[in-house]
C-alpha positions as CSV (number, residue, x, y, z in Angstrom):
1,M,-26.6,37.8,-0.2
2,R,-23.1,36.6,-1.0
3,Q,-22.6,35.8,-4.7
4,F,-21.1,32.5,-5.8
5,R,-17.8,32.7,-7.6
6,P,-16.6,30.4,-10.4
7,V,-14.1,27.8,-9.2
8,A,-11.2,26.9,-11.4
9,V,-9.3,23.6,-11.5
10,L,-5.7,24.7,-12.1
11,G,-4.3,21.2,-12.3
12,G,-3.1,18.3,-10.2
13,V,-0.4,15.7,-9.6
14,R,-0.2,12.2,-8.2
15,I,2.4,9.6,-7.5
16,P,2.2,6.3,-9.4
17,F,-0.4,4.0,-7.8
18,C,1.2,0.7,-6.6
19,R,-0.2,-2.6,-5.7
20,Q,-0.4,-3.4,-2.0
21,N,2.8,-4.5,-0.4
22,T,5.1,-3.4,-3.2
23,A,6.9,-0.1,-3.7
24,Y,5.1,1.8,-0.9
25,S,4.9,-1.0,1.7
26,D,6.8,1.0,4.3
27,V,5.8,4.6,3.4
28,G,2.3,5.2,4.7
29,N,-0.2,8.0,4.1
30,F,2.0,10.7,5.5
31,G,5.0,10.0,3.3
32,M,2.8,9.6,0.1
33,S,0.9,12.8,0.9
34,V,4.1,14.8,1.5
35,R,5.6,13.7,-1.8
36,T,2.4,14.5,-3.7
37,L,1.8,17.9,-2.1
38,G,5.5,18.7,-2.5
39,A,5.3,18.0,-6.2
40,L,2.2,20.2,-6.5
41,V,4.0,23.0,-4.7
42,E,6.9,22.7,-7.0
43,K,4.8,22.4,-10.1
44,Y,3.0,25.7,-9.4
45,G,5.7,27.7,-7.6
46,L,4.0,27.7,-4.3
47,Q,7.0,27.5,-2.1
48,G,6.4,29.5,1.1
49,R,3.0,30.6,-0.1
50,Q,0.0,30.7,2.3
51,L,-3.1,29.0,0.8
52,G,-6.6,29.2,2.1
53,E,-6.7,25.5,3.0
54,V,-5.3,22.1,2.3
55,A,-8.0,19.3,2.5
56,M,-6.7,15.8,2.4
57,G,-8.3,12.4,3.3
58,A,-7.5,8.8,4.0
59,V,-9.7,5.9,4.6
60,I,-7.2,3.5,6.2
61,K,-5.0,5.5,8.7
62,H,-3.4,5.2,12.0
63,P,-4.5,7.2,15.1
64,S,-0.9,8.6,15.0
65,D,-1.6,10.2,11.6
66,W,-3.5,13.0,13.5
67,N,-4.7,15.7,11.1
68,L,-3.2,14.3,7.9
69,G,-4.1,17.4,5.8
70,R,-2.4,19.8,8.2
71,E,0.7,17.6,8.9
72,A,1.3,17.0,5.2
73,A,0.9,20.7,4.4
74,L,3.5,21.5,7.1
75,S,6.0,19.3,5.3
76,S,5.1,20.2,1.7
77,G,6.9,23.5,1.3
78,L,3.8,25.7,1.8
79,S,3.8,28.4,4.4
80,P,3.1,26.9,7.9
81,R,0.3,29.4,8.1
82,T,-1.7,27.3,5.6
83,P,-4.6,25.5,7.5
84,G,-5.2,21.8,6.9
85,I,-8.2,19.5,7.4
86,T,-8.7,15.7,7.0
87,L,-11.9,14.3,5.6
88,Q,-13.2,10.8,4.8
89,R,-16.0,9.4,2.7
90,A,-14.6,6.0,1.6
91,C,-13.9,5.9,-2.2
92,G,-15.3,9.3,-2.7
93,T,-13.0,11.0,-0.2
94,S,-10.8,13.1,-2.5
95,L,-13.6,14.2,-4.8
96,D,-15.2,15.4,-1.5
97,T,-12.0,17.2,-0.5
98,V,-12.0,18.9,-3.9
99,V,-15.7,19.9,-3.5
100,H,-14.9,21.1,0.1
101,I,-12.3,23.5,-1.2
102,A,-14.4,24.5,-4.2
103,N,-17.3,25.4,-2.0
104,K,-15.1,27.7,0.2
105,I,-13.7,29.4,-2.9
106,A,-17.2,29.8,-4.4
107,L,-18.4,31.5,-1.2
108,G,-15.4,33.8,-1.1
109,Q,-14.1,32.3,2.1
110,I,-10.7,31.5,0.5
111,D,-9.1,32.2,-2.9
112,V,-7.0,29.1,-3.4
113,G,-6.7,25.7,-1.9
114,V,-5.8,22.0,-2.4
115,G,-8.0,19.0,-2.3
116,G,-6.6,15.5,-2.4
117,G,-6.1,12.2,-0.5
118,S,-4.0,9.2,0.0
119,D,-4.5,5.6,1.0
120,T,-2.5,2.6,1.9
121,T,-3.5,-1.0,2.3
122,S,0.1,-2.0,3.1
123,D,0.5,0.1,6.3
124,V,-2.7,-0.9,7.9
125,P,-3.5,-0.2,11.6
126,I,-3.4,-3.5,13.5
127,V,-4.6,-3.2,17.0
128,Y,-4.7,-5.3,20.2
129,G,-7.9,-6.9,21.4
130,N,-9.9,-5.2,24.1
131,K,-8.6,-7.3,26.9
132,L,-4.9,-6.8,26.2
133,R,-5.5,-3.1,25.4
134,G,-7.2,-2.7,28.8
135,R,-4.2,-4.3,30.5
136,L,-1.7,-2.0,28.7
137,L,-3.7,1.1,29.6
138,K,-3.9,0.0,33.2
139,A,-0.2,-0.7,33.3
140,N,0.6,2.6,31.7
141,A,-1.5,4.4,34.4
142,A,0.1,2.5,37.3
143,K,2.4,4.4,39.6
144,T,4.6,1.6,40.8
145,T,6.4,-1.4,39.2
146,G,4.4,-3.8,41.3
147,D,1.1,-2.3,40.1
148,K,2.3,-2.4,36.5
149,L,3.1,-6.1,36.9
150,R,-0.2,-6.8,38.6
151,A,-2.0,-5.4,35.5
152,F,-0.8,-8.6,33.7
153,S,-1.9,-11.1,36.3
154,G,-3.6,-14.0,34.6
155,F,-2.3,-13.0,31.2
156,G,-2.9,-15.6,28.5
157,F,-1.2,-15.8,25.1
158,G,-4.6,-15.8,23.4
159,E,-4.8,-12.1,24.3
160,L,-2.1,-11.4,21.7
161,K,-4.4,-12.1,18.8
162,P,-4.7,-8.7,17.0
163,D,-7.7,-7.1,15.4
164,F,-7.3,-6.2,11.7
165,P,-9.2,-3.6,9.7
166,G,-12.5,-4.9,8.5
167,V,-13.2,-5.5,4.8
168,A,-16.9,-6.1,5.1
169,E,-19.8,-3.7,5.3
170,P,-20.6,-3.7,9.1
171,R,-24.3,-3.8,8.5
172,T,-24.4,-6.8,6.1
173,G,-21.1,-8.6,6.8
174,K,-20.5,-8.7,3.0
175,S,-17.5,-7.3,1.3
176,M,-17.9,-4.8,-1.5
177,G,-17.0,-7.4,-4.0
178,Q,-19.8,-9.7,-2.7
179,H,-22.2,-6.9,-2.9
180,C,-21.1,-6.2,-6.5
181,E,-21.6,-9.8,-7.4
182,D,-25.2,-9.5,-6.2
183,M,-25.6,-6.4,-8.4
184,A,-24.1,-8.2,-11.4
185,K,-26.6,-11.1,-11.0
186,A,-29.5,-8.7,-10.5
187,W,-28.6,-6.7,-13.6
188,R,-27.5,-9.8,-15.6
189,I,-24.0,-8.4,-16.4
190,P,-22.1,-11.1,-18.2
191,R,-18.5,-12.0,-17.4
192,E,-17.4,-11.3,-21.0
193,A,-18.6,-7.7,-20.8
194,Q,-16.7,-7.1,-17.5
195,D,-13.5,-8.5,-19.0
196,E,-13.8,-6.3,-22.1
197,L,-14.2,-3.2,-20.0
198,A,-11.1,-4.2,-17.9
199,V,-8.9,-4.8,-21.0
200,A,-10.0,-1.5,-22.5
201,S,-9.1,0.3,-19.4
202,H,-5.5,-1.1,-19.4
203,H,-5.1,-0.4,-23.1
204,K,-6.3,3.2,-22.8
205,L,-4.1,3.9,-19.8
206,A,-1.0,2.4,-21.6
207,A,-1.7,4.5,-24.7
208,A,-2.1,7.7,-22.6
209,Y,1.3,7.0,-20.9
210,E,2.9,6.4,-24.3
211,R,1.7,9.7,-25.8
212,G,3.0,11.6,-22.8
213,F,-0.4,12.5,-21.4
214,F,0.7,11.8,-17.8
215,D,4.2,13.4,-18.1
216,D,3.2,16.4,-15.9
217,L,0.5,14.6,-13.9
218,V,2.4,11.6,-12.4
219,V,5.6,12.2,-10.5
220,P,8.1,9.4,-9.8
221,F,8.3,8.0,-6.3
222,R,10.4,5.3,-4.7
223,G,11.8,4.3,-8.1
224,V,8.4,3.9,-9.7
225,A,7.4,6.1,-12.7
226,R,4.1,4.4,-13.8
227,D,1.3,2.6,-12.0
228,N,2.6,-0.9,-11.4
229,I,-0.9,-2.4,-11.7
230,L,-0.9,-1.4,-15.4
231,R,-0.8,-4.4,-17.8
232,P,-0.4,-3.1,-21.4
233,D,-0.5,-6.7,-22.7
234,S,-3.9,-7.4,-21.0
235,S,-6.2,-9.5,-23.1
236,L,-9.5,-11.2,-23.0
237,A,-7.8,-14.6,-23.3
238,K,-5.7,-13.9,-20.2
239,L,-8.6,-12.6,-18.2
240,A,-10.7,-15.6,-19.2
241,T,-8.4,-17.9,-17.3
242,L,-9.0,-16.2,-13.9
243,K,-11.4,-17.8,-11.4
244,P,-14.2,-15.9,-9.6
245,A,-12.9,-14.0,-6.6
246,F,-16.1,-13.4,-4.6
247,D,-18.5,-16.1,-5.5
248,R,-16.4,-19.3,-5.7
249,S,-19.1,-21.9,-5.0
250,S,-22.3,-21.2,-7.0
251,G,-20.8,-21.5,-10.4
252,R,-22.3,-18.2,-11.3
253,G,-19.6,-15.8,-10.1
254,T,-18.4,-13.3,-12.6
255,L,-16.1,-10.9,-10.7
256,T,-12.4,-11.8,-10.8
257,A,-9.1,-10.3,-9.9
258,G,-8.8,-9.1,-13.5
259,N,-12.1,-7.2,-13.6
260,S,-12.0,-5.8,-10.1
261,T,-9.6,-3.2,-8.7
262,P,-6.7,-4.5,-6.6
263,L,-5.8,-3.2,-3.2
264,T,-3.6,-0.2,-3.9
265,D,-1.4,2.4,-2.3
266,G,-1.1,6.0,-3.6
267,A,-1.9,9.7,-3.3
268,A,-3.2,12.5,-5.5
269,A,-4.0,16.3,-5.1
270,C,-5.5,19.1,-7.1
271,L,-5.0,22.9,-7.0
272,L,-8.2,25.0,-7.1
273,A,-8.6,28.8,-7.2
274,S,-10.8,31.7,-8.0
275,N,-10.4,33.3,-11.4
276,D,-8.9,36.4,-9.8
277,W,-6.2,34.4,-8.0
278,A,-5.4,32.4,-11.2
279,E,-5.0,35.6,-13.2
280,A,-2.9,37.3,-10.5
281,N,-0.6,34.3,-10.4
282,G,-0.4,33.7,-14.2
283,I,-1.9,30.2,-14.2
284,E,-4.5,29.4,-16.8
285,P,-7.4,27.3,-15.5
286,L,-7.8,23.9,-17.1
287,C,-11.5,23.8,-16.4
288,W,-14.2,24.9,-14.0
289,I,-16.3,23.0,-11.4
290,R,-19.9,23.5,-12.2
291,D,-21.7,21.4,-9.6
292,A,-21.4,18.3,-7.4
293,Q,-23.8,16.0,-5.6
294,V,-23.9,13.2,-3.0
295,A,-26.5,10.5,-2.6
296,A,-27.1,7.3,-0.7
297,V,-29.0,4.0,-1.2
298,D,-30.7,1.7,1.3
299,F,-28.4,-1.3,0.6
300,V,-29.4,-3.0,3.8
301,A,-33.0,-3.2,2.5
302,G,-31.8,-4.6,-0.8
303,E,-30.7,-1.8,-3.1
304,G,-27.3,-2.4,-4.8
305,L,-24.5,-1.1,-2.5
306,L,-22.7,0.7,-5.4
307,M,-25.8,2.1,-7.2
308,A,-25.9,5.5,-5.4
309,P,-24.2,7.3,-8.3
310,T,-27.2,6.6,-10.5
311,V,-29.3,8.6,-8.0
312,A,-26.7,11.4,-7.5
313,V,-26.2,12.0,-11.2
314,A,-30.0,12.1,-11.8
315,E,-30.4,14.7,-9.1
316,M,-27.5,16.8,-10.2
317,L,-28.5,16.8,-13.9
318,A,-32.0,17.8,-13.1
319,R,-30.7,20.8,-11.0
320,N,-28.6,21.9,-14.0
321,N,-31.2,21.2,-16.7
322,L,-28.8,18.7,-18.4
323,A,-29.4,15.4,-20.0
324,L,-27.0,12.4,-19.6
325,Q,-26.0,12.8,-23.2
326,D,-24.9,16.5,-22.7
327,F,-21.3,15.5,-21.9
328,D,-18.1,15.1,-24.0
329,I,-16.4,12.7,-21.6
330,Y,-17.5,10.5,-18.7
331,E,-15.2,9.6,-15.9
332,I,-16.9,6.7,-14.2
333,H,-14.8,5.2,-11.4
334,E,-14.1,1.5,-12.1
335,A,-14.3,0.0,-8.6
336,F,-15.4,-3.1,-10.5
337,A,-16.2,-3.5,-14.2
338,A,-19.6,-4.8,-13.1
339,Q,-20.4,-1.7,-11.1
340,V,-19.8,0.5,-14.1
341,L,-22.0,-1.7,-16.3
342,C,-24.8,-1.9,-13.7
343,T,-24.8,1.9,-13.5
344,L,-25.0,2.2,-17.3
345,R,-27.7,-0.4,-17.6
346,A,-29.8,1.3,-14.8
347,W,-29.7,4.6,-16.6
348,E,-31.0,2.8,-19.7
349,S,-33.8,1.2,-17.8
350,D,-37.3,2.7,-18.0
351,D,-38.4,0.8,-14.9
352,Y,-35.5,1.8,-12.8
353,C,-35.5,5.5,-13.8
354,R,-39.2,5.7,-13.3
355,E,-39.5,3.8,-10.0
356,R,-36.2,4.7,-8.3
357,L,-35.2,8.0,-9.8
358,G,-38.7,9.4,-10.2
359,L,-38.2,10.2,-13.9
360,Q,-40.8,9.8,-16.7
361,H,-38.5,7.7,-18.8
362,A,-35.0,6.3,-19.0
363,M,-32.0,8.6,-18.9
364,G,-30.6,6.7,-21.9
365,G,-27.2,5.4,-22.9
366,I,-23.8,7.1,-23.4
367,D,-21.2,6.7,-26.1
368,P,-18.7,4.1,-24.8
369,M,-15.9,5.9,-26.7
370,K,-16.4,8.9,-24.4
371,M,-16.0,6.9,-21.2
372,N,-12.7,7.0,-19.3
373,P,-10.6,7.9,-22.4
374,N,-7.3,7.6,-20.5
375,G,-8.1,4.5,-18.6
376,S,-9.4,4.4,-15.0
377,S,-9.2,2.4,-11.8
378,L,-9.1,-1.1,-13.2
379,A,-5.7,-0.1,-14.7
380,T,-4.4,2.5,-12.4
381,G,-5.5,0.8,-9.2
382,H,-7.6,2.4,-6.5
383,P,-6.1,3.9,-3.4
384,F,-9.5,4.6,-1.8
385,A,-9.0,8.3,-0.8
386,A,-6.8,9.2,-3.8
387,T,-9.1,8.2,-6.7
388,G,-11.3,11.3,-6.8
389,A,-8.4,13.7,-7.1
390,R,-6.8,11.5,-9.7
391,I,-10.0,11.6,-11.8
392,V,-10.4,15.4,-11.4
393,A,-6.8,16.1,-12.5
394,T,-7.0,13.7,-15.4
395,A,-10.4,15.0,-16.6
396,A,-9.3,18.6,-16.3
397,K,-6.2,18.1,-18.5
398,E,-8.3,16.1,-21.0
399,L,-10.8,19.0,-21.3
400,A,-7.9,21.5,-21.7
401,Q,-6.3,19.4,-24.4
402,R,-9.6,19.2,-26.2
403,G,-10.0,23.0,-26.0
404,G,-13.4,22.7,-24.3
405,G,-16.2,20.4,-23.3
406,R,-18.1,19.0,-20.3
407,C,-17.2,16.1,-18.1
408,L,-19.4,14.0,-15.8
409,I,-17.5,12.4,-12.9
410,S,-19.2,9.5,-11.0
411,I,-17.7,7.6,-8.0
412,C,-19.4,4.9,-6.0
413,T,-18.3,4.4,-2.3
414,A,-18.6,1.9,0.5
415,G,-21.5,2.5,2.8
416,G,-23.9,2.8,-0.2
417,M,-23.0,6.3,-1.3
418,G,-22.1,8.1,-4.5
419,V,-20.2,11.3,-5.2
420,V,-20.5,13.0,-8.6
421,A,-19.5,16.3,-10.2
422,I,-19.5,18.3,-13.4
423,L,-16.4,19.9,-14.9
424,E,-16.6,22.3,-17.8
425,R,-14.3,24.3,-20.0
């Protein structure tokens, strides 16, 4: 039977994350991915090198993007003999691409590869309605000019109304923010606690930039050197002035633009390898990937849409004989401050852990000082398919700077899923 090999995280890079319709409004996934992969190639001297695979992802993309992983790899400076693949699991996409590469390395199928992702909510695919699309296809297939013109017989200007990408869960009609509002009410998460978490995220990210933590992780692009969502002067007083964003009528809404992630453009990527490849190429691993897990919840039947990480973490820890407290840092994706706080409260609940997770008692709490020590999505922004690789690269460097430790990564996703992983050094 094939033996599993340890998988090293050698490092990563990303471009600054930018608010929708700002610096990257005319770039798109391909341009952001090429810049990011190119920076990774330059950072690790991979020009002309053939890697085992490049796995990239994007949630919002055009049909013309084709295989984003392969096309971006072809323009990155890597050998054109490097295969590429494109994956998608909503907000967990680039943690999944990292795990995809890691699994291939562990099985000995490849020795080195890249996992990453990009997303844009500026360059969104806007398509024609079915009736106009049908006319265009018929006209395109027509052989004569007359037949082409007849394809538009009876055309009405109402057919010009475009279809935009949906923002609601197709099975409930609710947006992710509306679902999270439901969770916040169910778990009784106060507005003040959400705002405190958001302010802390901005302050921690700003401090990390000031001490140079991101100097080799974030590469400038389009005249931007830092995430333009970052607000170093964020305060509870400022956030308190914001109105609810998803429940505007009941008087009980707690999610605002300040404690929720904004629509964001960006890209990130990580380099993974076997120990033998790392040694042969003179690159010291920052940390190792120990395990990963995916889970899902029945949100249509009433479970919280973004609660799946609670399940995935419980399953992964049981398999590894670890407790929730056996970690030095926790990277919990801040899709919404309320989502993070619901997750923490669920792990502290005897009833939830017994009835939903099948445990004998609560998993317990974590030290808040160990959570997201360099800020997270509320401050960086959240390009859906780039967040996972951002977190892996950040956590890997943090573990290396500490000289060792263990990190728990937890990411909630649309569709009621969660992707989680363990990093160790």
